[in-house]
Structures are given as structure tokens and as C-alpha cells.
C-alpha positions as CSV (number, residue, x, y, z in Angstrom):
1,M,-33.2,-17.6,-52.7
2,E,-32.9,-14.2,-51.3
3,E,-30.0,-12.0,-52.5
4,V,-28.4,-9.7,-50.1
5,L,-25.8,-7.0,-51.5
6,Y,-23.2,-6.0,-48.8
7,V,-22.1,-2.6,-49.5
8,S,-19.8,-2.2,-46.6
9,G,-17.4,-4.8,-45.7
10,K,-18.1,-3.8,-42.0
11,A,-21.1,-6.0,-42.1
12,L,-19.8,-9.4,-43.5
13,P,-21.0,-12.1,-41.2
14,H,-18.0,-13.9,-39.3
15,I,-15.4,-11.5,-40.7
16,T,-16.5,-8.1,-38.7
17,P,-17.8,-7.4,-36.3
18,H,-17.4,-10.8,-34.9
19,L,-13.8,-11.2,-36.0
20,E,-12.1,-11.1,-32.7
21,V,-8.5,-9.0,-33.1
22,W,-8.2,-9.0,-29.6
23,G,-8.8,-11.7,-27.0
24,S,-7.8,-13.1,-23.7
25,V,-4.2,-12.0,-23.9
26,I,-5.5,-8.3,-24.0
27,A,-7.9,-8.6,-21.3
28,L,-5.4,-10.0,-18.9
29,Y,-3.0,-7.3,-19.7
30,L,-5.7,-4.6,-18.8
31,F,-6.1,-6.3,-15.7
32,F,-2.7,-6.4,-14.8
33,G,-2.3,-2.6,-15.6
34,G,-5.3,-1.6,-13.6
35,L,-4.3,-3.7,-10.6
36,A,-0.5,-2.3,-10.7
37,A,-1.9,1.3,-10.8
38,G,-4.0,0.7,-7.8
39,L,-1.4,-0.9,-5.8
40,L,1.2,1.8,-6.6
41,F,-1.4,4.7,-6.1
42,F,-2.3,3.3,-2.5
43,A,1.2,2.7,-1.7
44,N,2.4,6.2,-2.6
45,F,-0.7,8.0,-1.4
46,F,-0.4,6.6,2.2
47,Y,3.4,7.3,2.3
48,L,2.7,10.4,1.9
49,K,0.1,10.6,4.4
50,G,2.8,9.4,6.7
51,K,1.3,5.8,7.2
52,A,4.3,3.8,6.2
53,D,4.8,2.1,9.6
54,F,1.2,1.8,10.5
55,M,0.3,0.2,7.0
56,P,3.2,-1.9,6.1
57,M,1.1,-4.3,3.7
58,T,-0.1,-1.2,1.7
59,V,3.3,0.7,1.6
60,K,6.0,-1.7,2.0
61,V,4.9,-5.4,1.2
62,A,2.1,-5.3,-1.5
63,P,4.0,-3.0,-4.1
64,I,6.2,-5.9,-4.8
65,I,3.4,-7.4,-6.8
66,A,3.2,-4.2,-8.9
67,P,6.4,-4.8,-11.0
68,I,5.9,-8.3,-11.4
69,I,2.2,-8.0,-13.0
70,I,3.4,-5.0,-15.1
71,I,6.3,-7.2,-16.6
72,L,3.8,-10.0,-17.0
73,G,1.4,-7.6,-18.8
74,L,3.9,-6.4,-21.0
75,V,5.1,-9.8,-22.1
76,L,1.4,-10.5,-22.8
77,L,1.2,-7.4,-24.9
78,V,4.3,-8.3,-27.0
79,Y,3.1,-11.6,-27.5
80,D,-0.4,-10.3,-28.8
81,L,1.4,-7.6,-31.3
82,H,2.9,-10.6,-33.3
83,H,5.9,-8.8,-34.6
84,W,7.9,-9.4,-31.8
85,L,11.1,-8.4,-33.4
86,Y,10.0,-4.8,-33.7
87,F,7.8,-4.1,-30.3
88,W,10.7,-1.9,-29.2
89,Q,9.8,0.6,-31.4
90,L,6.9,1.5,-29.2
91,F,9.2,3.0,-26.9
92,L,11.4,5.0,-29.1
93,H,8.6,6.7,-30.5
94,V,6.0,9.2,-29.5
95,R,2.7,9.8,-31.2
96,M,0.4,12.0,-29.0
97,E,-2.6,10.8,-30.8
98,S,-1.9,7.4,-30.1
99,P,-3.1,5.7,-26.7
100,M,-0.7,3.0,-27.4
101,S,2.0,5.3,-27.5
102,W,0.9,7.0,-24.2
103,G,0.6,3.5,-22.5
104,A,4.0,2.3,-23.7
105,W,5.8,5.4,-22.4
106,T,3.9,5.7,-19.1
107,L,4.7,1.9,-18.5
108,S,8.2,2.7,-19.0
109,I,8.6,5.5,-16.9
110,I,6.6,4.0,-14.1
111,M,8.5,0.8,-14.1
112,I,11.3,2.6,-12.3
113,P,9.5,3.7,-9.3
114,A,7.4,0.5,-9.3
115,I,11.0,-1.6,-9.0
116,L,12.9,0.9,-6.9
117,W,9.9,1.5,-4.3
118,P,9.7,-2.4,-2.9
119,L,13.7,-2.6,-3.1
120,S,13.5,0.3,-0.7
121,Y,11.7,-1.2,1.7
122,L,13.6,-4.9,1.4
123,D,14.5,-4.7,4.8
124,D,11.0,-3.9,6.2
125,T,9.3,-6.6,4.0
126,I,11.8,-9.2,5.3
127,E,11.0,-8.3,9.2
128,Y,7.4,-8.2,8.3
129,L,7.3,-11.6,6.8
130,Q,9.5,-13.2,10.0
131,N,7.1,-11.8,12.4
132,R,3.8,-13.1,10.2
133,N,5.1,-16.6,9.0
134,P,9.1,-17.4,9.8
135,K,8.6,-20.4,7.6
136,C,7.8,-18.3,4.4
137,K,10.0,-19.3,1.6
138,L,9.7,-15.8,0.2
139,I,12.0,-14.6,3.2
140,G,15.1,-16.3,1.9
141,L,14.6,-14.9,-1.7
142,F,14.0,-11.3,-0.1
143,T,17.2,-11.8,1.7
144,W,19.4,-13.0,-1.2
145,A,18.0,-10.1,-3.2
146,N,18.8,-7.4,-0.7
147,N,22.3,-8.8,0.0
148,L,22.8,-8.8,-3.7
149,I,21.8,-5.0,-4.0
150,K,24.2,-4.1,-1.5
151,K,27.2,-5.6,-3.1
152,L,26.3,-4.1,-6.5
153,P,28.5,-0.9,-7.3
154,V,25.9,1.3,-8.7
155,L,22.5,0.2,-7.2
156,P,23.0,1.4,-3.6
157,W,23.9,4.7,-4.9
158,V,20.6,4.5,-6.9
159,M,18.6,3.5,-3.8
160,N,20.0,6.6,-1.9
161,L,19.2,8.9,-4.5
162,F,15.6,7.3,-4.8
163,N,15.1,7.5,-0.9
164,N,16.6,11.3,-0.7
165,N,13.8,12.3,-3.2
166,K,11.1,9.6,-2.2
167,K,8.4,12.4,-1.4
168,V,8.6,14.1,-4.9
169,I,8.9,10.7,-6.6
170,A,5.6,9.6,-4.6
171,Y,3.9,12.5,-5.9
172,L,4.9,11.8,-9.6
173,T,4.1,8.1,-9.2
174,I,0.6,9.0,-8.1
175,Y,0.1,10.9,-11.1
176,L,1.6,7.9,-13.2
177,S,-0.6,5.5,-11.6
178,I,-3.6,7.6,-12.3
179,I,-2.6,7.8,-16.1
180,L,-1.9,4.0,-16.2
181,G,-5.2,3.2,-14.8
182,V,-7.2,5.4,-16.9
183,Y,-5.1,4.2,-20.1
184,T,-6.4,0.9,-19.7
185,G,-9.8,2.1,-20.5
186,I,-8.6,5.1,-23.0
187,L,-7.0,2.1,-25.0
188,L,-10.4,0.9,-25.9
189,S,-12.4,4.0,-26.4
190,A,-10.0,5.4,-28.8
191,F,-11.6,2.7,-31.3
192,N,-14.4,4.9,-32.8
193,A,-15.8,1.9,-34.7
194,R,-16.6,0.2,-32.0
195,P,-19.7,1.7,-30.2
196,L,-19.3,-0.1,-27.1
197,W,-16.1,1.0,-26.6
198,N,-16.6,4.5,-28.0
199,S,-17.3,6.3,-24.6
200,A,-15.4,8.8,-22.4
201,I,-16.7,6.8,-19.4
202,L,-14.4,4.2,-20.2
203,G,-11.3,5.8,-18.9
204,P,-12.7,6.5,-15.1
205,L,-14.6,3.2,-15.2
206,F,-11.4,1.0,-15.8
207,L,-9.4,3.3,-13.5
208,T,-12.1,2.8,-10.6
209,S,-12.4,-0.6,-10.9
210,G,-8.4,-1.3,-11.1
211,V,-8.0,0.6,-7.9
212,S,-11.0,-1.4,-6.6
213,T,-9.1,-4.8,-7.2
214,A,-6.2,-3.4,-5.6
215,A,-8.2,-2.5,-2.5
216,A,-9.4,-5.9,-2.2
217,L,-6.1,-7.6,-3.0
218,I,-4.4,-5.6,-0.1
219,M,-7.4,-6.0,2.2
220,W,-6.9,-10.0,1.6
221,L,-3.3,-10.0,2.1
222,S,-3.3,-7.8,5.2
223,N,-3.5,-9.3,8.7
224,D,-4.2,-5.8,10.6
225,H,-7.9,-5.3,11.4
226,S,-7.7,-1.6,11.2
227,E,-6.0,-1.7,7.5
228,R,-8.7,-4.1,6.6
229,K,-11.6,-2.2,7.9
230,M,-10.3,0.8,6.3
231,Y,-9.9,-0.9,2.8
232,S,-13.5,-2.4,3.2
233,Q,-14.7,1.0,3.5
234,I,-12.7,2.4,0.8
235,D,-13.8,-0.5,-1.4
236,L,-17.4,0.2,-0.7
237,F,-17.0,3.7,-2.0
238,L,-15.3,2.5,-5.0
239,I,-18.1,-0.1,-5.7
240,A,-20.6,2.8,-5.6
241,V,-18.5,4.7,-8.0
242,E,-18.1,1.9,-10.3
243,L,-22.1,1.2,-10.5
244,F,-22.7,4.9,-11.2
245,F,-20.3,4.6,-14.3
246,I,-21.9,1.4,-15.4
247,I,-25.3,2.8,-15.2
248,H,-24.1,6.2,-17.0
249,L,-22.4,4.0,-19.5
250,F,-25.7,2.3,-20.6
251,M,-27.6,5.6,-20.4
252,G,-25.2,7.1,-23.0
253,M,-25.5,4.3,-25.1
254,L,-29.3,4.1,-25.0
255,S,-29.5,7.7,-25.7
256,G,-27.2,7.6,-28.8
257,G,-27.7,6.3,-32.0
258,V,-28.5,3.1,-33.6
259,A,-25.3,1.3,-33.2
260,Q,-24.8,2.4,-29.7
261,V,-28.3,1.1,-28.7
262,E,-27.6,-2.1,-30.6
263,A,-24.2,-2.3,-28.5
264,A,-26.2,-1.8,-25.2
265,Q,-28.6,-4.5,-26.2
266,L,-25.6,-6.8,-26.2
267,F,-26.0,-6.7,-22.1
268,L,-29.8,-5.9,-22.2
269,G,-31.3,-9.2,-23.4
270,G,-28.1,-10.0,-25.8
271,P,-25.6,-12.9,-25.4
272,Y,-23.7,-11.0,-22.8
273,T,-26.7,-10.2,-20.4
274,A,-26.3,-13.1,-17.9
275,V,-22.4,-12.8,-17.5
276,F,-22.5,-9.5,-17.1
277,W,-25.6,-8.8,-14.6
278,V,-24.8,-12.1,-12.7
279,L,-21.2,-12.5,-12.3
280,I,-19.9,-9.0,-12.6
281,V,-22.6,-6.6,-11.3
282,G,-24.2,-9.1,-9.0
283,M,-21.3,-11.4,-7.8
284,G,-18.3,-8.9,-8.3
285,L,-19.8,-5.7,-7.2
286,V,-23.2,-5.8,-5.1
287,V,-22.6,-9.2,-3.2
288,P,-19.0,-8.2,-1.9
289,A,-20.1,-4.7,-1.0
290,V,-23.2,-6.4,1.1
291,L,-20.7,-8.9,2.8
292,E,-18.4,-5.9,3.6
293,I,-21.5,-4.1,4.9
294,M,-22.0,-6.8,7.2
295,E,-18.2,-7.2,8.1
296,L,-18.2,-3.6,9.2
297,S,-21.6,-3.9,11.1
298,G,-20.2,-6.4,13.4
299,F,-20.6,-9.9,11.4
300,H,-17.7,-12.1,11.2
301,I,-17.2,-12.7,7.3
302,P,-14.1,-14.2,6.0
303,I,-12.3,-11.2,4.2
304,G,-11.2,-13.4,1.3
305,I,-14.6,-14.0,0.0
306,P,-15.5,-10.6,-1.0
307,A,-11.7,-9.8,-1.9
308,F,-11.8,-12.9,-4.4
309,L,-15.2,-11.7,-5.6
310,I,-14.2,-8.3,-6.5
311,L,-11.0,-9.6,-8.1
312,M,-12.5,-12.1,-10.2
313,G,-15.4,-9.6,-11.2
314,G,-12.8,-7.2,-12.4
315,L,-11.1,-9.8,-14.5
316,I,-14.4,-10.9,-16.0
317,F,-15.3,-7.4,-16.8
318,R,-12.0,-6.9,-18.9
319,F,-13.0,-10.1,-20.8
320,I,-16.6,-9.2,-21.4
321,M,-15.6,-5.7,-22.3
322,V,-12.9,-6.7,-24.7
323,Y,-15.0,-9.7,-26.5
324,A,-18.3,-7.6,-26.6
325,G,-16.5,-4.6,-27.9
326,Q,-15.5,-6.6,-31.1
327,A,-19.2,-7.8,-31.4
328,S,-20.4,-4.2,-31.6
329,G,-20.0,-2.2,-34.8
330,F,-21.9,-0.1,-37.4
331,N,-23.6,-2.2,-39.8
332,I,-24.5,-0.5,-43.1
333,L,-26.5,-2.6,-45.6
């Protein structure tokens, strides 16, 4: 019988690094955060460009999704924290060295413009939906919400204050959306004990991926040809940047220590190889890029196909990074 002496608890099989502290809940939270960041970025950016009336889906309609998925993401985060009665303490204390603290405060602040922005365009959103599909069930809900806002004693004053300072708020929201998108990657990269996550590239990579999924969603929802065409071009650029970051992520790990090389091997012949390179890189990035190039070249490609693939690729990417990161570690025997 071979006897093995473990001198570090970090090498115990089925305890660590294979113990899954974070699972699908955190992966969904990161996906929703990146998608919301992208939606808010595009809405405020093109508003400042004076495109509100020419790009109604981007500036007026799609931002309605942002506060919904932010709230849903926060619910998932609180659920994963387990200590539900104490989650509010995250929003009362500031720890400059804690990515979780940065994220909690960023989400708290960005929720204000995320909610008020679509409310300021409810009249335009209702008109847009009526012109697109008069039988849409959301029209009644938005009309009720619009009438309720006008009847409340304080909210109309808040909306006037918001509208009078919309340009300043737009600049601030762009800045916060970038922080939110980067935070979804930094939340992982702050864990030094996980070699796969311990990379400075994760922040910009997750930001790019989140903005790309938002561009795909807007492209899918919009019925304006010029708006769709523009987002196809934007998405092609973002896909190229994302592939650049992925390549350099692996280059950095392969040129690192033993633990980093072993982390890279999870995707280079290891258990996550097929899922990562086929579903994420292939179906989630390369195939949509080819389809968008064909569409821009004059071929008729249903826009929902590349948009769906990009969204699914972004979602699977976060699942893989969360699970594979916990399968990487520093094993000392």
C-alpha cells in the first residue's frame, strides 16, 4: 500500500480545489451584471451622441431590462451568501481592499439611474411598442406605471430633477457601468489561491464580454435595419477584442509557474477543453462573427441566430470560468 503524506489541506482530494464554493448562482449573477453594464453603457453613450430619437431601442426601450436583471442578480447574490439576515451590512460598510464591497456600492449607486432612466422615457417606450405591436401586453403595464408615476407626490419632482441633469448623470452612469462590467471579472481575479482567476486580464475580458452580450441583445430586439447593422459592426470589434484577451490570458498562464500552467491545461486537453473551445470560442464567438460578416456582405442571415449564440456563449463562459477556477489551485505535497 502506498502511503501519501499531505502537508497542506489545499491538496486534499474532493475537498479542495474540487470543493465548489461558488456555483451556477454566481455565474448567473456575473452574467446579469455584465449584461446590465453593457445596456446602460450603450444607452447613455448614444444619448450623449444625440442619437436618442434615431436609436430608440438602444436609448429608450432596452434600458428597461437593466434594473430588472440587476435586481435579479442581487437576489441571486443574497441567496448565495446564505446569511440572509446580514446581507444589508455589505451596503453600510466600505472596504477599499474588497472587490465585493466595491461591487455592492457600485450596484447601489448605479441602481438609481438604472431605474430612473427608463422611467424618463416611458411615454416614448409606450409609443414605440404601439407602433411595433399594438397588441403587446407590456403596453398596458407601462401605461399603468406611467400614470402611477404622475400621481405620486415625490416621484414627478425626482423625475424633473433627473431630466434637468440628464447629461451629467449620463457621464456618471457610463463611468459606473464600466466599473460594474470590470468588477464582474475582478471579483474572481482577487482570489490569489485560484491560478485560473488570478489574472489582471479577467477584468477587461469580462467587461468586453458583457458589452458584447448587450450589443447582441439590442441587435436582436431592434427592428431598425441601420441600428442592427451598426451593432453588428460593434459586435465584430468586441469579438475580436475578446479573442485577443482570451489568447493573452492563456499566454500569461503558460508563461507562469506550475500552478498557472496546470490551470491552462484544464482548457488545453483537460476536462473543459471541448466546452470552452467548441461552445464558447467556436459557437459563441467565431460562428457569430462569420454570420455577422455574411450579413454585412449582403447575405440574409436571421439576426436572432448570431445574437442568441453570443448570449449563450457569454453565459456559458461565466459558468466555465466559475467552475474551472475552483478546479485550479496550488497543490503542495
